[in-house]
Backbone as a printed PyTorch tensor [residue, N CA C, xyz], in Angstrom:
tensor([[[121.5110,  91.1350, 104.1400],
         [120.5170,  90.7520, 103.1380],
         [119.3720,  91.7590, 103.1410]],

        [[118.8200,  92.0250, 101.9660],
         [117.6960,  92.9550, 101.8400],
         [116.5080,  92.2210, 101.2200]],

        [[115.3290,  92.7840, 101.4330],
         [114.1140,  92.1550, 100.9210],
         [113.2480,  93.1890, 100.2240]],

        [[112.8330,  92.8620,  99.0160],
         [111.8800,  93.6940,  98.2790],
         [110.4790,  93.1580,  98.5400]],

        [[109.6040,  94.0210,  99.0240],
         [108.2060,  93.6550,  99.2480],
         [107.3550,  94.4180,  98.2480]],

        [[106.6200,  93.6950,  97.4160],
         [105.6940,  94.3290,  96.4890],
         [104.2730,  93.8970,  96.8100]],

        [[103.3110,  94.7520,  96.4970],
         [101.9090,  94.5120,  96.8510],
         [101.0620,  95.0510,  95.7200]],

        [[ 99.9660,  94.3430,  95.3980],
         [ 99.2350,  94.6830,  94.1790],
         [ 97.8610,  94.0240,  94.1500]],

        [[ 97.0540,  94.5180,  93.2130],
         [ 95.7430,  93.9440,  92.9140],
         [ 95.8150,  93.1950,  91.5790]],

        [[ 94.8860,  92.2720,  91.4200],
         [ 94.8230,  91.5010,  90.1780],
         [ 94.2820,  92.3590,  89.0290]],

        [[ 94.5110,  91.8900,  87.8190],
         [ 94.0290,  92.5540,  86.6230],
         [ 92.4980,  92.5700,  86.6080]],

        [[ 91.9240,  93.6670,  86.1670],
         [ 90.4660,  93.8000,  86.1220],
         [ 89.8420,  92.6800,  85.2940]],

        [[ 88.7790,  92.0980,  85.8340],
         [ 88.0780,  91.0230,  85.1430],
         [ 88.6140,  89.6400,  85.4220]],

        [[ 89.7170,  89.5470,  86.1330],
         [ 90.3220,  88.2500,  86.4400],
         [ 89.7870,  87.7470,  87.7680]],

        [[ 89.4670,  86.4720,  87.8450],
         [ 88.9750,  85.9070,  89.1010],
         [ 90.1090,  85.7880,  90.1040]],

        [[ 89.7610,  85.7590,  91.3680],
         [ 90.7670,  85.5730,  92.4150],
         [ 91.4890,  84.2440,  92.2160]],

        [[ 90.7250,  83.2070,  91.9150],
         [ 91.3120,  81.8810,  91.7240],
         [ 92.2730,  81.8630,  90.5320]],

        [[ 91.8690,  82.5060,  89.4450],
         [ 92.7280,  82.5680,  88.2680],
         [ 94.0030,  83.3480,  88.5360]],

        [[ 93.8610,  84.4590,  89.2610],
         [ 95.0170,  85.2730,  89.6350],
         [ 96.0020,  84.4630,  90.4740]],

        [[ 95.5120,  83.8160,  91.5020],
         [ 96.3910,  83.0690,  92.4050],
         [ 97.0890,  81.9210,  91.6900]],

        [[ 96.3380,  81.2180,  90.8410],
         [ 96.9280,  80.0900,  90.1060],
         [ 98.0250,  80.5600,  89.1530]],

        [[ 97.7560,  81.6330,  88.4100],
         [ 98.7490,  82.1300,  87.4510],
         [ 99.9890,  82.6390,  88.1700]],

        [[ 99.7810,  83.3730,  89.2420],
         [100.9030,  83.9340,  89.9910],
         [101.7810,  82.8300,  90.5800]],

        [[101.1570,  81.8050,  91.1240],
         [101.8900,  80.7370,  91.8020],
         [102.6170,  79.8140,  90.8240]],

        [[102.1700,  79.7650,  89.5750],
         [102.7590,  78.8250,  88.6180],
         [103.5350,  79.5490,  87.5150]],

        [[102.8280,  80.0640,  86.5270],
         [103.4900,  80.6390,  85.3480],
         [104.4160,  81.7990,  85.7100]],

        [[103.9320,  82.7230,  86.5370],
         [104.7710,  83.8830,  86.8610],
         [105.9260,  83.4940,  87.7730]],

        [[105.6630,  82.6300,  88.7230],
         [106.7170,  82.2030,  89.6430],
         [107.8800,  81.5620,  88.8960]],

        [[107.5730,  80.8350,  87.8350],
         [108.6290,  80.1900,  87.0530],
         [109.5780,  81.2150,  86.4360]],

        [[109.0620,  82.3930,  86.1290],
         [109.9150,  83.4590,  85.5940],
         [110.7470,  84.1160,  86.6980]],

        [[110.1200,  84.3500,  87.8390],
         [110.8000,  85.0520,  88.9320],
         [112.0090,  84.2650,  89.4350]],

        [[111.8700,  82.9540,  89.5670],
         [112.9700,  82.1630,  90.1340],
         [114.1760,  82.1020,  89.2010]],

        [[114.0280,  82.5530,  87.9610],
         [115.1550,  82.5870,  87.0230],
         [115.9990,  83.8470,  87.1740]],

        [[115.5440,  84.7960,  87.9800],
         [116.3040,  86.0390,  88.1490],
         [117.6670,  85.7620,  88.7780]],

        [[118.7240,  86.3190,  88.2240],
         [120.0350,  86.1590,  88.8580],
         [120.0760,  86.8890,  90.1990]],

        [[120.6800,  86.2520,  91.1770],
         [120.8690,  86.8910,  92.4750],
         [119.7620,  86.6780,  93.4760]],

        [[118.6530,  86.0600,  93.0920],
         [117.5520,  85.8420,  94.0250],
         [117.9630,  84.8110,  95.0760]],

        [[117.6610,  85.0790,  96.3380],
         [118.0090,  84.1750,  97.4260],
         [116.7890,  83.4640,  98.0130]],

        [[115.6570,  84.1430,  97.9830],
         [114.4410,  83.5480,  98.5310],
         [113.2470,  84.2760,  97.9190]],

        [[112.1410,  83.5430,  97.7690],
         [110.9490,  84.1250,  97.1570],
         [109.7180,  83.5180,  97.8110]],

        [[108.8680,  84.3960,  98.3650],
         [107.6470,  83.9750,  99.0510],
         [106.4720,  84.7770,  98.4990]],

        [[105.3910,  84.0870,  98.1910],
         [104.1410,  84.7420,  97.8210],
         [103.1570,  84.6010,  98.9770]],

        [[102.4080,  85.6590,  99.2590],
         [101.3350,  85.6120, 100.2520],
         [100.0310,  85.9680,  99.5530]],

        [[ 99.1070,  84.9940,  99.5080],
         [ 97.8360,  85.1440,  98.8100],
         [ 96.7330,  85.4880,  99.8120]],

        [[ 96.0020,  86.5470,  99.5550],
         [ 94.9140,  86.9560, 100.4370],
         [ 93.9170,  85.8050, 100.6040]],

        [[ 93.5270,  85.5470, 101.8550],
         [ 92.5950,  84.4730, 102.1600],
         [ 91.2200,  84.7300, 101.5170]],

        [[ 90.5040,  83.6800, 101.1090],
         [ 89.1680,  83.8610, 100.5250],
         [ 88.2160,  84.6560, 101.4110]],

        [[ 88.3440,  84.5080, 102.7420],
         [ 87.4650,  85.2390, 103.6560],
         [ 87.6390,  86.7500, 103.5320]],

        [[ 88.7880,  87.1780, 103.0270],
         [ 89.0360,  88.6040, 102.8760],
         [ 88.1800,  89.2800, 101.8190]],

        [[ 87.4600,  88.4880, 101.0130],
         [ 86.6270,  89.0220,  99.9430],
         [ 85.1390,  89.0280, 100.2900]],

        [[ 84.7980,  88.5790, 101.4780],
         [ 83.3820,  88.4510, 101.8310],
         [ 82.6800,  89.7990, 101.9360]],

        [[ 83.4030,  90.8340, 102.3200],
         [ 82.8020,  92.1500, 102.4980],
         [ 83.2560,  93.1390, 101.4320]],

        [[ 83.7580,  92.6140, 100.3200],
         [ 84.2270,  93.4970,  99.2600],
         [ 85.6740,  93.2020,  98.9160]],

        [[ 86.2710,  94.0780,  98.1320],
         [ 87.6390,  93.8850,  97.6870],
         [ 88.6340,  94.2820,  98.7770]],

        [[ 89.5900,  93.4140,  99.0870],
         [ 90.6330,  93.7900, 100.0460],
         [ 91.6060,  94.7850,  99.4260]],

        [[ 92.4580,  95.3440, 100.2670],
         [ 93.4270,  96.3320,  99.7890],
         [ 94.3460,  95.7520,  98.7190]],

        [[ 94.8330,  94.5360,  98.9470],
         [ 95.7110,  93.8710,  97.9950],
         [ 95.2860,  92.4140,  97.8300]],

        [[ 95.5300,  91.8770,  96.6350],
         [ 95.2850,  90.4600,  96.3880],
         [ 96.5290,  89.6300,  96.6990]],

        [[ 97.6760,  90.2630,  96.6630],
         [ 98.9030,  89.5130,  96.9020],
         [100.0450,  90.3830,  97.3640]],

        [[100.9390,  89.7510,  98.1030],
         [102.1660,  90.4060,  98.5690],
         [103.3140,  89.4790,  98.2560]],

        [[104.3280,  89.9840,  97.5620],
         [105.5060,  89.2000,  97.2070],
         [106.7040,  89.6780,  98.0140]],

        [[107.4910,  88.7340,  98.4990],
         [108.7300,  89.0410,  99.2090],
         [109.8740,  88.3300,  98.4920]],

        [[110.8870,  89.0990,  98.0960],
         [112.0420,  88.5400,  97.4010],
         [113.3130,  89.0490,  98.0820]],

        [[114.1730,  88.1150,  98.4750],
         [115.4090,  88.4370,  99.1810],
         [116.5980,  88.4300,  98.2290]],

        [[117.5190,  89.3940,  98.4630],
         [118.7770,  89.4890,  97.7300],
         [119.9020,  89.7260,  98.7350]],

        [[121.1300,  89.4820,  98.2900],
         [122.2730,  89.7140,  99.1880],
         [122.3820,  91.1750,  99.5850]],

        [[122.1240,  92.0720,  98.6170],
         [122.2420,  93.5020,  98.8790],
         [121.5260,  94.2630,  97.7700]],

        [[121.4820,  95.5760,  97.9040],
         [120.8010,  96.3920,  96.8910],
         [121.5530,  96.4030,  95.5650]],

        [[122.8490,  96.1720,  95.6020],
         [123.6140,  96.0920,  94.3630],
         [123.1190,  94.9240,  93.5070]],

        [[122.7990,  93.8050,  94.1420],
         [122.2710,  92.6510,  93.4140],
         [120.9140,  92.9770,  92.7980]],

        [[120.1310,  93.8050,  93.4800],
         [118.8390,  94.2140,  92.9330],
         [119.0320,  95.1220,  91.7260]],

        [[119.9330,  96.0970,  91.8520],
         [120.1590,  97.0400,  90.7420],
         [120.7170,  96.3360,  89.5010]],

        [[121.4420,  95.2510,  89.7300],
         [122.0530,  94.5200,  88.6200],
         [121.0120,  93.8520,  87.7290]],

        [[119.7660,  93.7480,  88.2090],
         [118.7050,  93.1280,  87.4160],
         [118.2470,  94.0150,  86.2650]],

        [[118.3950,  95.3140,  86.4360],
         [117.9210,  96.2550,  85.4140],
         [118.6320,  95.9800,  84.0890]],

        [[117.8340,  95.8110,  83.0520],
         [118.3910,  95.5610,  81.7330],
         [118.5780,  94.1000,  81.3830]],

        [[118.3420,  93.1940,  82.3510],
         [118.4830,  91.7700,  82.0500],
         [117.2220,  91.2530,  81.3640]],

        [[117.3800,  90.2180,  80.5670],
         [116.2280,  89.6460,  79.8750],
         [115.2720,  88.9740,  80.8670]],

        [[115.8100,  88.4570,  81.9640],
         [114.9590,  87.8160,  82.9650],
         [114.0170,  88.8300,  83.6110]],

        [[114.5470,  90.0010,  83.9330],
         [113.7210,  91.0320,  84.5620],
         [112.7140,  91.5980,  83.5670]],

        [[113.1270,  91.7470,  82.3240],
         [112.2120,  92.2350,  81.2860],
         [111.0510,  91.2620,  81.0800]],

        [[111.3440,  89.9640,  81.1560],
         [110.2870,  88.9550,  80.9960],
         [109.2850,  89.0220,  82.1460]],

        [[109.7770,  89.2730,  83.3400],
         [108.8970,  89.3910,  84.5040],
         [107.9720,  90.5890,  84.3550]],

        [[108.5250,  91.7290,  83.9940],
         [107.7190,  92.9350,  83.8370],
         [106.6580,  92.7680,  82.7530]],

        [[107.0290,  92.1340,  81.6630],
         [106.0650,  91.9160,  80.5760],
         [104.9530,  90.9800,  81.0320]],

        [[105.3110,  89.9740,  81.8100],
         [104.3160,  88.9890,  82.2530],
         [103.3690,  89.5620,  83.2970]],

        [[103.8140,  90.5540,  84.0520],
         [102.9320,  91.1600,  85.0640],
         [101.6510,  91.7020,  84.4370]],

        [[101.7360,  92.1280,  83.2080],
         [100.5550,  92.6710,  82.5260],
         [ 99.4730,  91.6140,  82.3130]],

        [[ 99.8390,  90.3490,  82.4010],
         [ 98.8780,  89.2700,  82.1920],
         [ 97.9380,  89.0780,  83.3760]],

        [[ 98.3540,  89.5230,  84.5820],
         [ 97.5300,  89.2070,  85.7550],
         [ 97.5110,  90.2730,  86.8460]],

        [[ 98.3070,  91.3130,  86.7130],
         [ 98.3920,  92.3620,  87.7280],
         [ 97.9100,  93.6910,  87.1550]],

        [[ 97.1790,  94.4510,  87.9790],
         [ 96.8580,  95.8390,  87.6540],
         [ 98.0670,  96.6670,  88.0690]],

        [[ 98.9070,  96.9970,  87.1130],
         [100.1820,  97.6520,  87.4120],
         [ 99.9910,  98.9830,  88.1240]],

        [[ 98.8450,  99.6430,  87.9200],
         [ 98.5920, 100.9340,  88.5690],
         [ 98.4730, 100.7880,  90.0790]],

        [[ 98.1950,  99.5870,  90.5580],
         [ 98.0270,  99.3730,  92.0060],
         [ 99.3140,  98.9240,  92.6810]],

        [[100.3550,  98.6910,  91.9120],
         [101.5660,  98.1020,  92.4710],
         [102.3620,  99.0960,  93.3100]],

        [[102.8660,  98.6010,  94.4280],
         [103.7710,  99.3740,  95.2610],
         [104.9450,  98.5140,  95.6650]],

        [[106.0430,  99.1550,  96.0590],
         [107.2590,  98.4260,  96.4110],
         [108.0080,  99.1570,  97.5160]],

        [[108.4910,  98.3960,  98.4890],
         [109.4390,  98.9350,  99.4640],
         [110.5940,  97.9540,  99.5960]],

        [[111.7750,  98.4840,  99.8150],
         [112.9590,  97.6580, 100.0510],
         [113.2550,  97.7120, 101.5380]],

        [[113.3370,  96.5440, 102.1450],
         [113.3610,  96.4700, 103.6030],
         [114.5210,  95.6270, 104.1300]],

        [[114.6870,  95.7280, 105.4450],
         [115.6020,  94.8450, 106.1780],
         [114.8030,  94.1780, 107.2850]],

        [[114.9620,  92.8660, 107.4070],
         [114.1840,  92.0950, 108.3710],
         [114.7940,  92.1250, 109.7680]],

        [[113.9010,  92.1630, 110.7580],
         [114.2710,  91.9770, 112.1610],
         [113.3690,  90.8840, 112.7100]],

        [[113.9690,  89.7530, 113.0140],
         [113.1990,  88.6260, 113.5340],
         [112.9970,  88.8440, 115.0320]],

        [[111.7590,  89.0400, 115.4390],
         [111.4420,  89.3270, 116.8310],
         [111.1040,  88.0480, 117.5980]],

        [[110.3560,  87.1720, 116.9630],
         [110.0190,  85.8720, 117.5620],
         [110.3820,  84.8130, 116.5390]],

        [[111.4370,  84.0610, 116.8170],
         [112.0300,  83.1800, 115.8280],
         [111.4230,  81.7770, 115.8760]],

        [[110.1160,  81.6990, 115.6760],
         [109.4600,  80.4050, 115.6260],
         [109.3320,  79.9060, 114.1950]],

        [[108.9480,  78.6490, 114.0660],
         [108.7630,  78.0700, 112.7330],
         [107.4490,  78.5550, 112.1310]],

        [[107.4260,  78.6770, 110.8060],
         [106.1830,  78.9910, 110.1030],
         [105.2930,  77.7540, 110.1750]],

        [[104.0900,  77.8720, 110.7520],
         [103.2350,  76.6880, 110.8950],
         [102.7550,  76.1560, 109.5490]],

        [[102.7700,  74.8700, 109.4170],
         [102.2830,  74.2390, 108.1960],
         [100.7850,  74.5080, 108.0590]],

        [[100.3700,  75.0200, 106.8960],
         [ 98.9720,  75.3640, 106.6370],
         [ 98.4530,  76.4580, 107.5730]],

        [[ 99.3640,  77.2630, 108.1000],
         [ 98.9570,  78.3530, 108.9770],
         [ 98.5080,  79.5760, 108.1890]],

        [[ 98.2160,  80.6500, 108.9250],
         [ 97.8470,  81.9150, 108.2980],
         [ 98.8530,  82.9870, 108.6880]],

        [[ 98.9300,  84.0060, 107.8570],
         [ 99.9300,  85.0570, 108.0170],
         [ 99.2260,  86.4010, 108.0060]],

        [[ 99.4380,  87.1710, 109.0520],
         [ 98.8830,  88.5180, 109.1120],
         [ 99.9500,  89.5050, 108.6480]],

        [[ 99.6010,  90.3300, 107.6670],
         [100.5420,  91.2790, 107.0760],
         [ 99.9930,  92.6710, 107.3110]],

        [[100.6700,  93.4450, 108.1420],
         [100.1970,  94.7760, 108.5200],
         [101.1570,  95.8350, 107.9880]],

        [[100.6100,  96.8230, 107.3010],
         [101.4000,  97.8800, 106.6730],
         [101.4550,  99.0890, 107.6090]],

        [[102.6770,  99.4720, 107.9800],
         [102.8940, 100.4230, 109.0710],
         [103.4480, 101.7520, 108.5570]],

        [[102.9410, 102.8530, 109.1170],
         [103.5380, 104.1680, 108.9190],
         [103.7600, 104.8330, 110.2740]],

        [[104.8420, 105.5840, 110.3770],
         [105.2190, 106.1490, 111.6760],
         [104.3120, 107.3030, 112.0850]],

        [[104.2690, 107.5360, 113.3670],
         [103.4620, 108.6200, 113.9280],
         [104.0190, 109.9720, 113.4850]],

        [[103.1700, 110.9040, 113.0700],
         [103.6560, 112.2330, 112.6800],
         [104.4690, 112.8780, 113.8010]],

        [[105.5450, 113.5170, 113.4090],
         [106.4000, 114.1790, 114.3770],
         [107.5020, 113.3020, 114.9360]],

        [[107.4850, 112.0310, 114.6120],
         [108.4940, 111.0900, 115.0960],
         [109.5170, 110.8580, 113.9910]],

        [[110.7800, 110.8490, 114.3130],
         [111.7900, 110.5830, 113.2970],
         [111.7670, 109.1030, 112.9170]],

        [[112.2730, 108.8080, 111.7380],
         [112.3440, 107.4140, 111.2970],
         [113.2470, 106.6110, 112.2240]],

        [[114.3440, 107.2120, 112.6560],
         [115.2580, 106.5130, 113.5580],
         [114.5580, 106.1400, 114.8670]],

        [[113.8230, 107.0850, 115.4280],
         [113.1190, 106.8240, 116.6890],
         [111.9960, 105.8080, 116.4880]],

        [[111.2950, 105.9360, 115.3610],
         [110.2320, 104.9890, 115.0390],
         [110.7650, 103.5660, 114.9500]],

        [[111.8350, 103.3670, 114.1830],
         [112.3700, 102.0230, 114.0050],
         [112.8880, 101.4370, 115.3130]],

        [[113.5290, 102.2570, 116.1030],
         [114.0630, 101.7750, 117.3810],
         [112.9340, 101.3850, 118.3340]],

        [[111.9000, 102.2190, 118.3970],
         [110.7830, 101.9210, 119.2970],
         [110.0600, 100.6630, 118.8430]],

        [[109.8020, 100.5720, 117.5500],
         [109.0900,  99.4090, 117.0100],
         [109.8530,  98.1140, 117.3120]],

        [[111.1520,  98.1470, 117.0750],
         [111.9680,  96.9460, 117.2530],
         [112.2210,  96.6170, 118.7290]],

        [[112.5730,  97.6190, 119.5310],
         [113.0790,  97.3530, 120.8770],
         [112.0280,  97.4320, 121.9810]],

        [[110.9450,  98.1680, 121.7250],
         [109.9110,  98.3200, 122.7600],
         [108.6360,  97.5610, 122.3690]],

        [[108.1160,  97.8880, 121.1980],
         [106.8650,  97.2550, 120.7820],
         [107.0590,  95.7820, 120.4010]],

        [[108.1500,  95.4830, 119.7380],
         [108.4030,  94.1160, 119.3000],
         [108.3430,  93.0990, 120.4270]],

        [[109.0780,  93.3150, 121.5020],
         [109.0210,  92.3560, 122.6130],
         [107.6310,  92.2060, 123.2220]],

        [[106.8230,  93.2790, 123.1980],
         [105.4480,  93.1680, 123.7050],
         [104.6320,  92.2150, 122.8270]],

        [[104.7420,  92.3990, 121.5020],
         [103.9780,  91.5610, 120.5840],
         [104.4360,  90.1050, 120.6400]],

        [[105.7160,  89.9010, 120.8840],
         [106.2470,  88.5370, 120.9460],
         [105.6690,  87.7510, 122.1120]],

        [[105.1110,  88.4440, 123.0860],
         [104.5390,  87.7760, 124.2600],
         [103.1490,  87.2010, 124.0050]],

        [[102.5190,  87.5960, 122.9120],
         [101.1920,  87.0390, 122.6040],
         [101.3600,  85.5330, 122.3740]],

        [[100.7430,  84.7060, 123.1990],
         [101.0850,  83.2800, 123.1960],
         [100.8090,  82.5430, 121.9010]],

        [[ 99.7880,  82.9180, 121.1450],
         [ 99.4500,  82.1500, 119.9360],
         [100.2220,  82.6140, 118.6990]],

        [[101.0190,  83.6580, 118.8130],
         [101.8690,  84.0830, 117.6960],
         [103.0200,  83.0970, 117.5700]],

        [[103.1260,  82.4540, 116.4080],
         [104.1690,  81.4500, 116.2070],
         [105.4790,  82.0610, 115.7430]],

        [[105.3730,  83.0990, 114.9230],
         [106.5640,  83.7600, 114.4030],
         [106.2200,  85.2220, 114.1700]],

        [[107.2100,  86.0990, 114.3810],
         [106.9710,  87.5370, 114.2200],
         [108.2190,  88.1820, 113.6330]],

        [[108.0460,  88.8290, 112.4900],
         [109.1440,  89.5100, 111.7970],
         [108.7190,  90.9370, 111.4710]],

        [[109.6080,  91.8690, 111.7250],
         [109.4060,  93.2570, 111.3090],
         [110.2810,  93.5280, 110.0890]],

        [[109.6960,  94.0430, 109.0300],
         [110.4440,  94.4390, 107.8410],
         [110.4730,  95.9620, 107.7970]],

        [[111.6290,  96.5370, 108.1070],
         [111.7790,  97.9920, 108.1720],
         [112.2280,  98.5420, 106.8210]],

        [[111.5260,  99.5290, 106.3080],
         [111.9600, 100.1860, 105.0750],
         [113.3640, 100.7520, 105.2770]],

        [[114.2440, 100.4980, 104.3200],
         [115.6380, 100.9110, 104.4570],
         [115.7450, 102.4330, 104.5340]],

        [[116.6350, 102.8990, 105.3840],
         [116.7650, 104.3410, 105.6100],
         [117.2740, 105.0810, 104.3850]],

        [[117.9180, 104.3660, 103.4670],
         [118.4580, 105.0230, 102.2730],
         [117.3740, 105.7260, 101.4750]],

        [[116.1500, 105.2040, 101.4980],
         [115.0800, 105.8440, 100.7200],
         [114.7300, 107.2100, 101.3000]],

        [[114.7840, 107.3400, 102.6260],
         [114.5010, 108.6330, 103.2630],
         [115.6570, 109.6030, 103.0250]],

        [[116.8710, 109.0710, 103.0790],
         [118.0540, 109.9100, 102.8780],
         [118.1110, 110.4700, 101.4640]],

        [[117.4550, 109.7830, 100.5220],
         [117.4230, 110.2660,  99.1380],
         [116.3470, 111.3270,  98.9230]],

        [[115.5250, 111.5750,  99.9700],
         [114.4670, 112.5620,  99.8680],
         [113.1290, 112.0180,  99.4270]],

        [[113.0500, 110.7040,  99.1960],
         [111.7910, 110.0910,  98.7730],
         [110.9540, 109.6660,  99.9740]],

        [[109.6610, 109.5170,  99.7520],
         [108.7450, 109.0670, 100.7910],
         [108.1490, 107.7290, 100.3740]],

        [[108.4450, 106.6720, 101.0960],
         [107.9130, 105.3610, 100.7090],
         [106.4290, 105.2530, 101.0480]],

        [[105.7040, 104.3300, 100.3960],
         [104.2840, 104.1590, 100.7300],
         [104.0650, 103.6650, 102.1500]],

        [[105.0250, 102.8940, 102.6680],
         [104.9510, 102.3950, 104.0440],
         [106.3410, 102.4360, 104.6670]],

        [[106.3530, 102.6330, 105.9810],
         [107.6230, 102.6380, 106.7130],
         [108.0400, 101.2380, 107.1440]],

        [[107.1620, 100.2880, 106.9610],
         [107.5110,  98.9170, 107.3060],
         [106.3000,  98.0110, 107.2400]],

        [[106.5640,  96.7330, 107.3910],
         [105.5180,  95.7200, 107.3710],
         [105.7350,  94.7810, 108.5520]],

        [[104.6670,  94.5410, 109.3160],
         [104.7080,  93.5920, 110.4260],
         [104.1250,  92.2680, 109.9500]],

        [[104.8770,  91.1990, 110.1260],
         [104.4770,  89.8710, 109.6610],
         [104.3490,  88.9430, 110.8650]],

        [[103.1630,  88.4090, 111.0790],
         [102.9520,  87.4670, 112.1710],
         [102.2460,  86.2230, 111.6470]],

        [[102.6600,  85.0760, 112.1550],
         [102.1090,  83.8010, 111.7210],
         [101.3410,  83.1380, 112.8650]],

        [[100.2230,  82.5080, 112.5000],
         [ 99.3680,  81.8060, 113.4590],
         [ 99.0340,  80.4200, 112.9000]],

        [[ 98.6040,  79.5320, 113.7830],
         [ 98.2220,  78.1930, 113.3300],
         [ 97.0240,  78.2360, 112.3960]],

        [[ 96.0770,  79.1260, 112.6920],
         [ 94.8600,  79.2470, 111.8760],
         [ 94.1400,  80.5280, 112.2670]],

        [[ 93.0370,  80.8280, 111.5810],
         [ 92.2970,  82.0610, 111.8690],
         [ 91.6510,  82.0220, 113.2490]],

        [[ 91.3120,  80.8380, 113.7380],
         [ 90.7600,  80.7440, 115.0870],
         [ 91.7880,  81.1970, 116.1250]],

        [[ 93.0350,  80.8150, 115.9130],
         [ 94.0940,  81.2580, 116.8180],
         [ 94.2400,  82.7700, 116.7820]],

        [[ 94.0760,  83.3680, 115.6010],
         [ 94.1320,  84.8270, 115.4990],
         [ 93.0280,  85.4680, 116.3240]],

        [[ 91.8300,  84.9080, 116.2240],
         [ 90.7060,  85.4620, 116.9910],
         [ 90.9400,  85.3110, 118.4950]],

        [[ 91.5020,  84.1960, 118.8990],
         [ 91.7880,  83.9810, 120.3210],
         [ 92.8210,  84.9800, 120.8350]],

        [[ 93.7720,  85.3440, 119.9700],
         [ 94.8180,  86.2760, 120.3990],
         [ 94.2380,  87.6210, 120.7990]],

        [[ 93.1470,  88.0220, 120.1160],
         [ 92.5500,  89.3340, 120.3800],
         [ 91.9210,  89.4280, 121.7620]],

        [[ 91.7140,  88.2850, 122.4080],
         [ 91.0970,  88.2820, 123.7380],
         [ 92.1300,  88.2120, 124.8610]],

        [[ 93.4060,  88.2070, 124.5240],
         [ 94.4430,  88.0670, 125.5440],
         [ 94.8800,  89.4370, 126.0840]],

        [[ 95.3350,  89.4830, 127.3250],
         [ 95.8480,  90.7500, 127.8730],
         [ 97.1030,  91.2130, 127.1490]],

        [[ 97.8830,  90.2800, 126.6430],
         [ 99.0900,  90.6590, 125.9040],
         [ 98.7230,  91.4300, 124.6310]],

        [[ 97.6740,  90.9890, 123.9590],
         [ 97.2170,  91.6730, 122.7530],
         [ 96.7150,  93.0760, 123.0980]],

        [[ 95.9960,  93.1980, 124.1990],
         [ 95.4850,  94.5070, 124.6200],
         [ 96.6270,  95.4890, 124.8610]],

        [[ 97.7150,  95.0070, 125.4570],
         [ 98.8690,  95.8810, 125.7140],
         [ 99.5320,  96.3040, 124.3990]],

        [[ 99.5810,  95.3800, 123.4530],
         [100.1730,  95.6920, 122.1430],
         [ 99.3650,  96.7820, 121.4460]],

        [[ 98.0560,  96.6290, 121.4270],
         [ 97.2130,  97.6190, 120.7640],
         [ 97.2930,  98.9820, 121.4520]],

        [[ 97.3540,  98.9800, 122.7520],
         [ 97.4510, 100.2460, 123.4830],
         [ 98.7690, 100.9620, 123.1780]],

        [[ 99.8150, 100.1760, 122.9440],
         [101.1370, 100.7510, 122.7010],
         [101.2800, 101.3390, 121.3030]],

        [[100.4340, 100.9420, 120.3650],
         [100.5920, 101.3830, 118.9780],
         [100.5190, 102.8980, 118.8180]],

        [[ 99.7170, 103.5470, 119.6530],
         [ 99.5750, 105.0040, 119.5520],
         [100.8880, 105.7290, 119.8370]],

        [[101.8370, 105.0410, 120.4510],
         [103.1090, 105.6640, 120.7910],
         [104.0540, 105.8160, 119.6100]],

        [[103.7670, 105.1040, 118.4960],
         [104.7490, 105.1700, 117.4110],
         [104.1760, 105.0330, 116.0040]],

        [[102.9190, 104.6220, 115.8230],
         [102.3850, 104.4970, 114.4590],
         [101.0850, 105.2730, 114.2980]],

        [[100.7780, 105.5530, 113.0450],
         [ 99.4980, 106.1830, 112.7210],
         [ 98.3770, 105.1770, 112.9530]],

        [[ 97.2160, 105.6490, 113.3460],
         [ 96.0930, 104.7210, 113.5490],
         [ 95.5700, 104.1730, 112.2290]],

        [[ 94.8970, 103.0360, 112.3310],
         [ 94.2370, 102.4590, 111.1620],
         [ 95.1610, 101.7870, 110.1720]],

        [[ 96.2110, 101.1330, 110.6550],
         [ 97.1270, 100.4520, 109.7380],
         [ 96.3920,  99.3630, 108.9580]],

        [[ 96.4640,  99.3740, 107.6320],
         [ 95.7890,  98.3290, 106.8550],
         [ 96.4940,  96.9870, 107.0200]],

        [[ 95.7290,  95.9180, 106.8890],
         [ 96.3360,  94.5900, 107.0090],
         [ 95.6410,  93.6090, 106.0780]],

        [[ 96.3580,  92.5340, 105.7830],
         [ 95.8590,  91.4480, 104.9440],
         [ 96.1110,  90.1370, 105.6920]],

        [[ 95.1250,  89.2550, 105.6840],
         [ 95.3150,  87.9070, 106.2220],
         [ 95.5220,  86.9860, 105.0240]],

        [[ 96.6420,  86.2830, 105.0160],
         [ 97.0520,  85.5760, 103.8070],
         [ 97.5080,  84.1500, 104.0950]],

        [[ 97.6230,  83.4070, 103.0090],
         [ 98.2430,  82.0830, 103.0200],
         [ 99.5880,  82.2030, 102.3210]],

        [[100.6380,  81.7410, 102.9860],
         [101.9820,  81.8810, 102.4500],
         [102.3650,  80.6920, 101.5670]],

        [[103.0400,  81.0040, 100.4610],
         [103.5730,  79.9780,  99.5710],
         [105.0640,  80.2460,  99.3820]],

        [[105.8990,  79.3800,  99.9290],
         [107.3460,  79.5060,  99.7680],
         [107.7250,  78.9360,  98.4010]],

        [[108.0970,  79.8080,  97.4720],
         [108.3480,  79.3940,  96.1010],
         [109.8090,  78.9650,  95.8980]],

        [[110.7290,  79.7730,  96.4290],
         [112.1580,  79.4810,  96.2500],
         [112.9140,  79.8660,  97.5160]],

        [[113.7700,  78.9900,  98.0480],
         [113.8560,  77.5880,  97.6590],
         [112.5530,  76.8600,  98.0000]],

        [[112.2200,  75.8490,  97.2800],
         [110.9560,  75.1420,  97.4820],
         [110.9330,  74.3140,  98.7530]]])
């Protein structure tokens, strides 16, 4: 199974509340009609993320398909055309980015009800191959992060290697997804020795200053 992750800002002049409501209702109704969709999750940036200005993204969408062939089959369908046309109603299309990924579940816990989700956008350290980066992230760094006691669930979404083999450069090499009971639990995690070891290890495989969003997850399909 593959997952398309898209990230974007709202249309200029639109309120955060209006953006989130439209995305979760009117637009979601169009997305779930796409043939071949297996799962659809929206992650809405938390209100606290706007206290110091505009966050990097207002929303992150994750859509699962059986394979990339199922994704390519959408091109030219009326369902996909309707989605693209509707994006103009609430998304600044110039800010949109997309990566196609494969998930690696590192800590297989349940998503906490009313919890928060930390979404971190990762790029590999210069001079490191993608193969070495993915292996280190999954097999060395992943188990370290899984030891942080307040992390309920941890998934790594690795950008598929096919994009590199085609000669293209994706905006991100992957996305780290971690779930917590609440923002207080996130703050507590930063004081643990396990968290300190995770942060110290990041210099071994990723570029510094990875951007992140703290979000509320909405599982749209299946409901």
